[in-house]
C-alpha positions in Angstrom: -29.0 -29.9 -36.8 -32.3 -31.1 -38.2 -35.4 -29.2 -37.6 -37.7 -30.2 -34.7 -34.6 -31.3 -32.8 -35.3 -31.9 -29.0 -33.6 -34.0 -26.4 -35.4 -37.1 -27.5 -34.4 -36.5 -31.1 -30.8 -36.0 -30.1 -30.9 -39.4 -28.5 -32.4 -40.9 -31.6 -29.7 -39.3 -33.7 -26.9 -40.7 -31.4 -28.5 -44.2 -31.7 -28.8 -43.7 -35.5 -25.1 -42.8 -35.8 -24.4 -45.9 -33.8 -26.5 -47.9 -36.3 -24.5 -46.6 -39.2 -21.3 -46.9 -37.2 -21.9 -50.6 -36.8 -21.8 -50.9 -40.6 -18.7 -48.7 -41.0 -16.8 -50.7 -38.4 -13.6 -48.9 -37.5 -13.7 -46.2 -34.8 -12.0 -43.6 -37.1 -14.6 -44.2 -39.8 -17.5 -43.8 -37.3 -16.1 -40.6 -36.0 -15.5 -39.2 -39.5 -19.0 -40.1 -40.5 -20.5 -38.3 -37.5 -18.4 -35.2 -38.3 -19.4 -35.3 -41.9 -23.1 -35.9 -41.2 -23.2 -33.1 -38.7 -21.6 -30.8 -41.3 -24.3 -31.9 -43.8 -27.0 -31.2 -41.2 -25.5 -27.8 -40.3 -26.3 -24.4 -41.7 -23.1 -23.8 -43.7 -23.5 -22.5 -47.2 -21.2 -25.2 -48.6 -21.5 -28.9 -47.6 -18.2 -30.0 -49.2 -15.3 -31.5 -47.2 -13.1 -28.5 -46.6 -15.7 -26.1 -45.2 -17.2 -29.0 -43.1 -13.8 -29.7 -41.6 -13.2 -26.0 -41.0 -16.5 -25.6 -39.1 -15.9 -28.7 -37.1 -12.4 -27.9 -36.0 -11.9 -24.8 -33.8 -8.1 -25.1 -33.5 -6.4 -23.5 -36.5 -3.3 -25.6 -35.9 -5.3 -28.8 -36.4 -7.3 -27.6 -39.3 -5.3 -29.3 -42.0 -5.2 -32.6 -40.1 -9.0 -32.5 -39.7 -9.4 -31.7 -43.4 -7.1 -34.6 -44.4 -9.0 -37.0 -42.1 -12.4 -36.2 -43.7 -10.8 -36.3 -47.2 -9.5 -39.8 -46.5 -12.9 -40.9 -45.2 -14.7 -39.6 -48.3 -12.2 -40.4 -51.1 -10.1 -43.4 -50.0 -11.6 -45.3 -47.1 -12.9 -48.7 -48.3 -16.3 -48.8 -46.6 -19.4 -50.1 -48.3 -21.8 -47.6 -49.8 -24.4 -50.3 -50.3 -24.4 -51.4 -46.7 -24.6 -47.8 -45.3 -27.4 -46.9 -47.7 -29.3 -50.1 -46.9 -29.0 -49.4 -43.1 -30.3 -45.8 -43.6 -33.2 -46.9 -45.8 -34.3 -49.6 -43.4 -34.3 -47.1 -40.5 -36.5 -44.5 -42.3 -38.8 -47.1 -44.0 -39.5 -48.7 -40.6 -41.1 -45.3 -39.5 -42.7 -44.6 -42.9 -44.5 -47.9 -43.1 -46.0 -47.9 -39.6 -49.0 -46.0 -40.8 -48.8 -46.3 -44.6 -47.6 -49.0 -47.0 -45.1 -48.4 -49.8 -47.0 -47.9 -53.0 -44.4 -46.7 -55.5 -40.8 -46.9 -56.5 -39.6 -43.9 -58.5 -36.7 -44.0 -60.9 -35.3 -40.6 -62.1 -32.0 -38.8 -62.8 -30.6 -35.5 -61.9 -27.6 -33.3 -62.9 -24.7 -32.2 -60.9 -23.4 -29.0 -62.6 -19.6 -28.7 -62.8 -17.1 -26.1 -64.1 -14.1 -28.3 -65.0 -13.4 -31.5 -66.9 -11.9 -33.7 -64.2 -14.8 -34.6 -61.9 -15.6 -38.3 -62.6 -18.3 -38.8 -65.2 -18.5 -35.1 -66.2 -19.2 -34.1 -69.8 -21.5 -31.9 -71.8 -24.9 -33.6 -71.7 -28.6 -32.8 -71.2 -29.9 -32.5 -67.7 -33.4 -31.6 -66.6 -31.8 -29.8 -63.6 -30.7 -27.1 -66.0 -33.2 -27.7 -68.8 -30.4 -27.8 -71.3 -27.1 -29.4 -72.4 -24.4 -28.3 -70.0 -21.2 -29.5 -68.3 -22.4 -31.9 -65.6 -22.5 -35.3 -64.0 -25.7 -37.4 -64.1 -26.9 -39.5 -61.2 -29.6 -42.1 -61.5 -31.7 -42.5 -58.4 -34.3 -44.9 -56.8 -36.8 -43.5 -54.3 -39.4 -45.4 -52.3 -42.7 -43.7 -51.6 -45.8 -44.1 -49.5 -48.8 -41.9 -50.2 -47.4 -39.0 -48.2 -43.6 -39.6 -47.9 -40.8 -40.2 -50.2 -37.3 -41.6 -49.5 -34.4 -41.7 -52.0 -32.5 -44.9 -51.1 -29.9 -45.3 -53.8 -27.9 -43.5 -56.5 -25.7 -44.6 -59.4 -23.3 -42.3 -61.3 -23.7 -42.5 -65.1 -20.3 -42.9 -66.7 -20.0 -41.9 -70.4 -17.9 -44.4 -72.4 -14.9 -42.1 -72.7 -14.5 -42.2 -68.9 -13.7 -45.9 -69.0 -10.4 -45.5 -71.0 -7.4 -46.7 -69.0 -6.1 -43.2 -68.3 -9.3 -41.7 -67.1 -10.2 -44.8 -65.2 -6.9 -44.6 -63.3 -7.3 -40.8 -62.7 -10.8 -41.2 -61.2 -10.1 -44.5 -59.3 -12.9 -46.2 -61.2 -12.8 -50.0 -60.3 -12.0 -52.4 -63.0 -15.3 -54.2 -62.6 -17.2 -51.0 -63.5 -18.3 -51.2 -67.2 -20.3 -48.9 -69.4 -24.1 -49.0 -68.7 -26.9 -46.9 -70.1 -29.1 -45.0 -67.7 -31.9 -47.6 -67.9 -29.4 -50.4 -67.2 -28.2 -48.4 -64.1 -31.8 -48.0 -63.0 -32.5 -51.7 -63.4 -29.4 -52.4 -61.2 -30.8 -50.2 -58.5 -34.1 -51.9 -58.6 -32.6 -55.3 -58.6 -30.5 -54.5 -55.6 -33.6 -53.2 -53.7 -35.4 -56.4 -54.5 -32.4 -58.4 -53.1 -32.4 -56.2 -50.0 -36.1 -56.9 -49.3 -37.4 -53.4 -49.8 -41.2 -53.5 -49.7 -42.2 -53.5 -53.4 -44.1 -50.8 -55.1 -45.4 -49.8 -58.6 -42.3 -48.6 -60.5 -42.5 -45.1 -62.0 -40.1 -43.6 -64.5 -40.0 -41.0 -67.3 -39.7 -41.7 -71.0 -35.8 -41.8 -70.8 -36.2 -45.1 -68.9 -39.7 -46.3 -69.8 -39.1 -46.2 -73.5 -36.5 -49.0 -73.0 -38.1 -52.3 -73.8 -35.3 -54.1 -71.8 -36.0 -51.9 -68.8 -39.7 -52.7 -68.8 -39.0 -56.4 -69.4 -36.4 -56.4 -66.6 -38.9 -55.1 -64.2 -41.5 -57.7 -65.0 -38.8 -60.5 -64.7 -38.2 -59.2 -61.2 -41.9 -59.6 -60.5 -42.6 -55.8 -60.3 -45.4 -53.9 -61.9 -44.7 -50.6 -63.7 -46.3 -47.4 -64.9 -43.7 -45.7 -67.0 -43.7 -42.9 -69.6 -42.9 -43.7 -73.2 -42.1 -41.6 -76.3 -45.0 -40.4 -78.5 -43.6 -42.5 -81.4 -44.2 -45.8 -79.5 -46.4 -48.1 -81.6 -49.2 -50.3 -80.2 -52.2 -52.3 -81.2 -55.4 -51.6 -79.3 -57.2 -54.4 -77.4 -61.0 -54.0 -77.6 -63.5 -54.5 -74.8 -63.7 -58.2 -75.6 -60.0 -58.5 -75.2 -59.6 -59.0 -79.0 -56.4 -57.6 -80.5 -57.0 -55.3 -83.5 -54.9 -55.7 -86.6 -54.1 -52.0 -86.8 -50.6 -50.8 -85.6 -50.7 -47.1 -84.5 -48.5 -44.7 -82.7 -49.7 -43.6 -79.3 -49.7 -40.0 -80.5 -52.0 -40.8 -83.4 -54.2 -42.9 -81.1 -54.5 -39.9 -78.7 -55.6 -37.7 -81.5 -58.2 -40.2 -82.6 -59.5 -40.5 -79.0 -59.7 -36.7 -78.7 -61.7 -36.4 -81.9 -64.2 -38.9 -80.4 -64.4 -37.0 -77.1 -62.8 -39.8 -75.2 -60.7 -37.8 -72.7 -62.1 -37.2 -69.2 -60.9 -34.8 -66.5 -59.2 -36.2 -63.4 -57.9 -34.4 -60.3 -55.0 -36.1 -58.6 -54.3 -33.6 -55.9 -56.3 -30.9 -54.1 -53.9 -28.1 -53.2 -54.4 -25.0 -51.0 -54.0 -22.8 -54.1 -55.5 -24.8 -56.9 -56.3 -28.4 -57.8 -53.9 -30.3 -60.0 -55.9 -31.8 -62.8 -55.7 -32.7 -66.5 -57.7 -34.8 -69.0 -56.9 -38.5 -69.3 -57.7 -41.4 -71.6 -57.2 -45.1 -70.8 -56.9 -47.9 -73.3 -55.8 -51.5 -73.3 -52.9 -52.1 -75.7 -50.1 -54.4 -76.8 -46.8 -52.8 -77.7 -45.8 -53.5 -81.3 -42.2 -52.4 -81.1 -40.8 -52.0 -84.6 -43.0 -54.7 -86.1 -46.0 -56.9 -85.3 -44.2 -60.3 -85.2 -45.3 -62.3 -82.2 -47.5 -59.5 -80.9 -50.3 -61.9 -79.9 -47.9 -63.4 -77.3 -47.0 -60.1 -75.7 -48.4 -58.8 -72.4 -51.5 -56.6 -72.6 -50.9 -53.2 -70.9 -52.9 -50.2 -70.0 -52.0 -47.0 -71.9 -52.7 -43.9 -69.9 -52.6 -40.6 -71.9 -52.4 -37.2 -70.2 -53.6 -34.1 -72.1 -53.1 -30.8 -70.3 -55.3 -27.8 -70.7 -54.3 -25.4 -73.4 -51.9 -27.7 -75.1 -52.0 -28.9 -78.7 -51.1 -32.5 -77.9 -50.7 -34.8 -75.0 -48.0 -34.2 -72.4 -47.4 -37.8 -71.4 -48.1 -41.4 -72.5 -47.7 -44.1 -69.8 -47.5 -47.8 -70.3 -48.9 -49.6 -67.2 -48.6 -53.4 -66.5 -51.5 -53.3 -64.0 -54.6 -55.4 -63.9 -57.5 -54.3 -66.0 -59.7 -53.7 -63.0 -57.6 -50.6 -61.9 -59.6 -47.4 -62.3 -58.4 -44.5 -64.2 -58.5 -42.3 -61.0 -56.4 -44.7 -59.0 -53.9 -45.1 -61.7 -53.6 -41.3 -62.3 -53.0 -40.7 -58.6 -50.1 -43.2 -58.5 -48.5 -42.2 -61.8 -48.5 -38.5 -60.8 -46.4 -39.3 -57.7 -43.3 -39.4 -60.0 -43.0 -35.6 -60.0 -42.6 -35.6 -56.2 -39.0 -36.8 -56.7 -38.1 -33.3 -58.0 -38.9 -31.9 -54.6 -36.7 -34.5 -53.0 -33.9 -33.4 -55.3 -34.4 -29.8 -54.3 -34.2 -30.7 -50.6 -31.1 -32.9 -51.1 -29.3 -30.3 -53.1 -30.5 -27.1 -51.5 -30.4 -28.1 -47.9 -28.1 -31.1 -47.6 -25.5 -30.4 -50.3 -26.0 -33.4 -52.5 -24.2 -31.7 -55.4 -21.6 -30.0 -53.3 -18.9 -32.7 -53.5 -15.7 -31.1 -55.0 -13.6 -34.2 -55.2 -12.9 -36.0 -58.5 -12.9 -39.7 -57.7 -15.5 -42.4 -58.3 -15.4 -43.7 -54.7 -15.5 -40.1 -53.3 -18.7 -39.2 -55.2 -20.5 -42.3 -54.0 -19.3 -41.9 -50.4 -20.6 -38.3 -50.3 -23.9 -39.4 -51.7 -24.1 -42.1 -49.1 -23.6 -39.6 -46.2 -26.2 -37.3 -47.7 -28.8 -40.1 -48.2 -28.2 -41.2 -44.6 -28.9 -37.7 -43.3 -32.0 -37.4 -45.4 -33.3 -40.8 -44.1 -33.0 -39.6 -40.5 -34.9 -36.4 -41.3 -37.7 -38.3 -43.1 -38.1 -40.5 -40.1 -38.3 -37.5 -37.8 -40.9 -35.8 -40.0 -43.0 -38.9 -39.9 -42.9 -38.9 -36.1 -43.8 -35.3 -35.8 -46.3 -35.2 -38.7 -48.0 -38.6 -39.2 -50.0 -39.1 -42.3 -53.3 -38.3 -40.6 -51.9 -34.8 -39.9 -50.5 -34.2 -43.4 -53.4 -32.8 -45.3 -52.7 -29.1 -44.4 -49.0 -29.6 -44.6 -48.5 -31.0 -48.1 -48.0 -27.5 -49.7 -46.1 -26.1 -46.8 -42.3 -25.9 -47.5 -40.2 -26.6 -44.5 -36.4 -26.3 -44.3 -34.5 -29.5 -43.7 -31.6 -28.1 -41.8 -31.2 -25.2 -39.4 
């Protein structure tokens, strides 16, 4: 069960299960969800279907039936992942936003390491989870964050093109309407759905794998969202001067950073004061227009802020961020928000290490998404409980304190 569980929390959990159950509908689905979720909350080493069923069923003669029931719920039952995830997000966000407003949406991806070749979407590909090319699935996620809390609300599985051939599509039960999409396209779908669902908007953060996509950035602006996204060092821009005049020169952001450094234009900024040491680096901020691969029509493009991060002891900048925010935003405020993107790595650690996000052992497309939905639902309840026990005003001393999610 989750940490900090008392009688009142147990009642809230029962009501929460009822809330999700109303979305699932059928009694058998509601019961299977409760068993699955309690297995995710539990202290078992593996959070996949077979060990969850084994822990939940004390009668050896009924073990196989219990396993098949959960297997059907996860792999074959036609309940809506979107509706379950939306209900879970609404529950947690209601608690998160009582004291703090949503300030960022964070797009990221994470790897699910695999041994074989039959898990849907698996192939040899790069994942930051392992820091190398390895055999894995890739999930693209959207998290919603306040200043002190973060909630992953949705995931999409990246499907390489060779997984959409008729044979593999049939093997993995991939619906006919699912077509190949790049990771930025999947991310934009997640954002678009959150907008439709009425999730409180925030500044969209993403790394260069997403932010370097012009279509991704343009898509966010068409949805009425602001962004602060990393881009590749080869991105070319034209600088806007203090009088809002566009210079004729086209320059890469890397070359621009070197020029600013030679002029002493970087300034130190601390974005977080930790119990062990402050987190800080040197930053430069300039107004620019992206030139893409040429300068045609550049005068009609949106003026953006370019934030450059240069870490101590490194020969060149670590990150370049394009930000579609008003000119009046200060460097310090922008740095604080942009640096929230790295918090999603802690969420991945909790989801995998404590709740078994990457423990699903089935091979099907529906099964992967159903497992993710149950895990996200469990995490949403835990986040809501944390907010109740540790409101933002009591967080300062707790930010560097690692607490287990399940016990």
